[in-house]
C-alpha positions as CSV (number, residue, x, y, z in Angstrom):
1,X,41.6,-15.3,21.4
2,X,37.9,-15.5,21.6
3,X,36.0,-12.5,21.0
4,X,33.6,-11.0,23.6
5,X,30.4,-11.6,24.2
6,X,27.5,-9.4,25.8
7,X,24.8,-11.2,27.7
8,X,21.5,-9.4,28.8
9,X,22.0,-6.6,31.3
10,X,19.7,-5.5,34.1
11,X,18.0,-3.2,32.9
12,X,15.0,-0.9,34.3
13,X,12.1,-0.2,31.7
14,X,8.9,1.2,31.5
15,X,6.1,-0.3,29.7
16,X,3.4,1.7,28.5
17,X,0.2,0.1,26.5
18,X,2.8,-1.7,24.4
19,X,5.6,0.8,24.2
20,X,8.7,-0.4,26.1
21,X,11.2,2.6,27.0
22,X,13.9,3.5,29.4
23,X,14.1,7.5,27.8
24,X,13.0,10.5,30.0
25,X,11.5,11.9,26.7
26,X,9.2,8.6,26.1
27,X,8.2,9.2,29.9
28,X,7.2,12.5,29.1
29,X,5.6,11.7,26.0
30,X,3.4,9.2,28.3
31,X,2.5,12.0,30.5
32,X,0.9,13.6,27.7
33,X,-1.3,10.4,26.6
34,X,-2.6,10.3,30.0
35,X,-3.5,13.7,29.8
36,X,-4.8,14.0,26.4
37,X,-6.8,10.6,26.5
38,X,-9.2,12.6,29.1
39,X,-10.5,14.8,26.2
40,X,-11.9,13.9,23.0
41,X,-10.0,16.4,21.4
42,X,-8.3,15.6,17.7
43,X,-4.2,14.6,17.8
44,X,-1.9,14.3,15.2
45,X,1.0,11.9,15.8
46,X,3.9,13.1,14.3
47,X,6.9,10.7,14.3
48,X,9.3,8.9,11.4
49,X,8.4,5.6,9.9
50,X,8.6,2.7,12.6
51,X,8.7,5.0,15.7
52,X,5.8,3.4,17.1
53,X,2.6,6.0,15.9
54,X,-0.2,3.3,16.2
55,X,1.0,1.9,19.6
56,X,0.5,5.5,20.6
57,X,-3.0,6.0,18.9
58,X,-4.3,2.6,20.5
59,X,-3.1,3.7,23.9
60,X,-4.9,7.3,23.5
61,X,-8.2,5.3,22.9
62,X,-7.1,2.4,25.6
63,X,-7.2,5.5,28.7
64,X,-10.1,7.1,27.2
65,X,-13.6,7.0,27.9
66,X,-14.2,5.2,24.4
67,X,-11.6,2.3,25.7
68,X,-14.7,0.3,25.1
69,X,-15.9,1.0,21.4
70,X,-14.5,0.2,18.6
71,X,-10.9,1.8,17.5
72,X,-10.5,1.8,13.6
73,X,-7.1,2.2,12.0
74,X,-6.0,2.4,8.1
75,X,-3.2,3.4,6.6
76,X,-3.8,6.4,4.1
77,X,-0.5,5.8,1.8
78,X,-2.3,2.6,0.4
79,X,-5.3,3.9,-0.8
80,X,-6.6,5.5,-4.2
81,X,-8.9,8.1,-3.9
82,X,-11.8,5.9,-5.1
83,X,-10.7,3.6,-2.7
84,X,-10.3,6.1,0.3
85,X,-14.0,7.6,0.0
86,X,-15.5,3.8,-0.1
87,X,-13.5,2.8,2.8
88,X,-13.7,5.8,5.1
89,X,-17.2,6.7,4.1
90,X,-18.9,3.7,2.9
91,X,-20.8,3.0,-0.5
92,X,-24.2,2.6,-1.5
93,X,-25.3,-0.2,-4.0
94,X,-24.7,0.4,-7.2
95,X,-22.6,3.1,-6.7
96,X,-20.1,2.0,-9.1
97,X,-19.3,-1.3,-10.7
98,X,-18.5,-3.9,-8.7
99,X,-20.7,-2.2,-5.1
100,X,-23.2,-5.1,-5.3
101,X,-24.0,-3.9,-1.6
102,X,-24.1,-1.0,0.9
103,X,-21.0,-1.1,2.7
104,X,-20.1,0.7,6.1
105,X,-17.2,2.9,5.7
106,X,-14.5,3.0,8.4
107,X,-16.4,6.3,9.9
108,X,-19.7,4.3,10.7
109,X,-18.0,1.1,12.2
110,X,-16.3,3.3,14.3
111,X,-19.2,5.4,15.6
112,X,-18.7,6.0,19.3
113,X,-15.4,5.0,19.2
114,X,-11.8,5.8,17.6
115,X,-10.5,6.1,14.4
116,X,-7.2,6.4,13.4
117,X,-5.6,7.7,10.3
118,X,-2.4,6.8,9.6
119,X,-0.1,8.7,7.0
120,X,-2.7,11.5,7.1
121,X,-1.1,13.5,4.5
122,X,-1.5,10.9,2.0
123,X,-5.3,11.5,1.3
124,X,-6.2,13.5,-1.7
125,X,-7.5,16.8,-2.0
126,X,-11.3,15.8,-2.6
127,X,-10.6,13.5,0.6
128,X,-9.8,16.2,3.1
129,X,-12.6,18.1,1.8
130,X,-14.9,15.0,2.8
131,X,-12.8,14.5,6.1
132,X,-13.2,17.7,6.9
133,X,-16.9,17.8,6.7
134,X,-16.9,14.9,9.8
135,X,-14.9,17.0,11.9
136,X,-17.2,20.2,11.5
137,X,-20.6,18.2,11.2
138,X,-20.2,15.2,12.5
139,X,-21.7,13.5,9.6
140,X,-20.6,11.4,6.3
141,X,-22.4,11.2,3.2
142,X,-21.3,7.4,1.7
143,X,-20.7,7.2,-2.0
144,X,-23.7,6.9,-4.3
145,X,-26.1,8.4,-1.4
146,X,-26.6,12.0,-0.7
147,X,-28.5,11.8,2.8
148,X,-25.6,12.7,5.6
149,X,-25.3,9.8,8.2
150,X,-24.4,11.1,12.1
151,X,-21.4,9.7,13.4
152,X,-19.7,10.2,16.8
153,X,-15.8,9.7,16.8
154,X,-12.9,10.7,18.1
155,X,-9.9,11.3,15.3
156,X,-6.3,10.7,15.9
157,X,-4.4,11.0,12.6
158,X,-0.3,10.4,12.1
159,X,2.0,11.2,9.9
160,X,5.9,11.8,9.1
161,X,5.9,14.9,7.1
162,X,5.3,18.5,8.2
163,X,1.8,19.3,7.5
164,X,2.9,23.0,7.4
165,X,5.1,21.8,4.6
166,X,2.2,20.2,2.6
167,X,-0.1,23.1,3.1
168,X,2.5,25.2,1.3
169,X,3.2,22.8,-1.6
170,X,-0.6,23.1,-1.9
171,X,-1.0,19.4,-0.9
172,X,-2.8,19.9,2.2
173,X,-5.8,21.7,2.9
174,X,-4.9,24.7,5.4
175,X,-8.5,24.4,7.0
176,X,-8.3,20.8,7.8
177,X,-4.4,21.3,9.3
178,X,-6.0,23.0,11.7
179,X,-8.6,20.6,12.9
180,X,-6.5,17.4,12.6
181,X,-3.6,18.8,14.4
182,X,-5.6,20.6,18.0
183,X,-3.3,18.7,19.9
184,X,0.2,17.6,18.7
185,X,2.3,14.9,19.8
186,X,5.9,14.6,18.7
187,X,7.6,11.2,18.8
188,X,11.4,11.1,19.3
189,X,13.5,8.8,17.0
190,X,15.0,5.4,18.1
191,X,18.4,7.5,17.5
192,X,17.6,10.4,20.5
193,X,16.1,7.8,22.8
194,X,19.4,6.6,25.1
195,X,19.3,3.1,26.5
196,X,16.2,1.9,24.4
197,X,18.3,0.4,21.3
198,X,19.8,-2.1,24.3
199,X,16.5,-2.6,25.8
200,X,14.5,-3.3,23.1
201,X,17.1,-5.5,21.2
202,X,16.8,-8.0,24.2
203,X,13.3,-7.6,24.5
204,X,12.8,-8.8,21.0
205,X,15.6,-11.7,21.5
206,X,13.2,-12.8,24.5
207,X,10.1,-12.3,22.3
208,X,11.7,-14.5,19.6
209,X,13.7,-16.9,22.0
210,X,9.9,-17.9,23.1
211,X,9.3,-19.3,19.9
212,X,11.8,-22.1,20.5
213,X,13.3,-22.3,17.4
214,X,16.6,-20.7,18.5
215,X,17.5,-19.8,22.0
216,X,20.1,-16.6,22.2
217,X,21.6,-16.0,25.4
218,X,24.3,-13.6,24.1
219,X,25.7,-11.3,21.1
220,X,29.2,-11.0,20.1
221,X,31.2,-7.9,21.0
222,X,31.7,-7.1,17.1
223,X,27.6,-7.8,16.3
224,X,26.9,-5.4,19.3
225,X,29.1,-2.5,18.7
226,X,27.4,-2.7,15.2
227,X,24.2,-2.4,16.5
228,X,24.5,0.3,18.6
229,X,26.3,2.6,16.2
230,X,23.8,1.8,13.5
231,X,21.5,5.0,13.1
232,X,18.3,3.3,12.7
233,X,16.4,4.8,9.9
234,X,13.5,2.7,10.7
235,X,13.6,3.1,14.1
236,X,12.1,-0.1,16.3
237,X,10.5,-1.2,13.8
238,X,13.6,-1.7,11.9
239,X,15.0,-2.9,14.8
240,X,12.6,-5.9,15.3
241,X,13.0,-6.9,12.3
242,X,16.8,-7.1,12.4
243,X,16.6,-9.4,15.8
244,X,14.0,-11.6,13.3
245,X,16.4,-11.6,10.7
246,X,19.6,-12.9,13.1
247,X,17.1,-15.2,15.1
248,X,16.0,-16.5,11.7
249,X,19.5,-17.2,9.7
250,X,22.0,-18.0,12.6
251,X,22.3,-20.8,14.6
252,X,23.8,-21.1,18.2
253,X,23.4,-19.3,21.5
254,X,25.1,-16.0,20.5
255,X,24.4,-13.7,17.2
256,X,27.2,-13.1,15.8
257,X,28.0,-9.7,12.8
258,X,27.4,-11.9,9.8
259,X,24.0,-12.5,11.3
260,X,23.1,-9.6,11.0
261,X,21.2,-7.2,7.7
262,X,24.0,-6.0,5.4
263,X,23.3,-2.4,5.9
264,X,24.2,-3.2,9.9
265,X,27.5,-4.4,8.6
266,X,28.3,-1.5,6.7
267,X,27.7,-3.4,2.9
268,X,25.6,-2.2,0.0
269,X,23.8,-4.0,-2.4
270,X,25.9,-4.4,-5.8
271,X,24.7,-1.1,-7.7
272,X,24.0,-2.4,-11.6
273,X,22.9,0.0,-14.2
274,X,20.7,2.8,-13.2
275,X,18.7,2.8,-16.1
276,X,18.0,-1.1,-16.1
277,X,17.3,-0.8,-12.5
278,X,14.8,1.9,-13.0
279,X,12.9,-0.1,-15.8
280,X,13.2,-3.1,-13.5
281,X,11.4,-1.6,-10.8
282,X,8.4,0.1,-12.7
283,X,8.0,-3.5,-14.3
284,X,7.8,-4.7,-10.8
285,X,5.3,-1.9,-9.7
286,X,3.0,-3.0,-12.7
287,X,3.1,-6.4,-11.5
288,X,2.0,-5.8,-8.6
289,X,-0.7,-3.7,-9.1
290,X,-1.9,-6.3,-11.4
291,X,-1.4,-8.8,-8.6
292,X,-3.5,-6.3,-6.0
293,X,-6.3,-5.8,-8.7
294,X,-6.4,-9.8,-9.3
295,X,-5.8,-9.2,-13.1
296,X,-8.2,-6.5,-13.7
297,X,-6.5,-3.7,-15.7
298,X,-8.6,-0.9,-14.8
299,X,-8.5,-1.3,-11.5
300,X,-4.7,-1.9,-12.1
301,X,-4.5,1.7,-13.7
302,X,-6.2,3.1,-10.8
303,X,-3.9,1.6,-8.4
304,X,-1.2,2.8,-10.3
305,X,-2.5,6.6,-10.8
306,X,-2.6,6.0,-15.0
307,X,-5.1,6.1,-17.2
308,X,-5.7,2.7,-19.2
309,X,-3.9,3.7,-22.2
310,X,-0.7,4.3,-20.5
311,X,-1.3,0.6,-18.8
312,X,-1.6,-0.8,-22.3
313,X,1.5,0.7,-23.1
314,X,3.3,-0.4,-20.2
315,X,2.3,-4.0,-20.7
316,X,3.4,-4.5,-24.1
317,X,6.5,-2.6,-23.2
318,X,7.6,-4.4,-20.5
319,X,6.0,-7.9,-22.6
320,X,3.6,-8.5,-19.8
321,X,0.7,-10.9,-21.1
């Protein structure tokens, strides 16, 4: 007997600046964003990974009086303290090795517009102090300079962590917390948005269908049940990636269970010896840092957050030449 298949249902969705939903929770968020956009207040967007925090930040910018000015975004989790200072505030020629010319930072480049700091809780305490000055005095001081530069930006931030918890752990400044979360917005996870999994599933299928390398018109029953039963810890981003995975490895017009990622099928990767796995994971981190630093060991040590001596020891330990 042929397995039952599900075809695209008639779904009434609402699209808000690229965010698609059927959820009343998200419609409430949209209304808050419309109101928030009328002001210049700082906004903190809270939500799990993959819930669309940058899309929300862009929506606020596009609805605001600053919409014709720059929207500058950066993920703070990718920055070392040294790199963060240069990326955010800029630097002067000769401020450090490799600073061969003046460089404008994110705040200068976003002047009169909006700056979005994703994963703001990852900033070091030193950078947090400099950020506080931007919010209090509307000035920045580039690395290697003592002259303040006036900036006019609206700050939007995002984090998947509780800033109050970070303050209690002494990893985030309390005075800065009150500055960045004047208006907090909470994005519900995908699992709490009834109907959105189905709506977004077919939206992503339609998007990939337009690329013409595979055209899907149905999902078989077992695959559909697995998709609806999954808890989606990576939220909308994970759903998008799961659809891309299925569209890439599968063939024909119907997505089947064996075309879904292993975690949706309830499978787990084979477990190896924990010690070996941890050593290999560390070795890969070292290799990645070296690639990111283009072979410069001093820079690789900064990326890893260790001193040069420790890096040399790890290179010998892992036989990396």
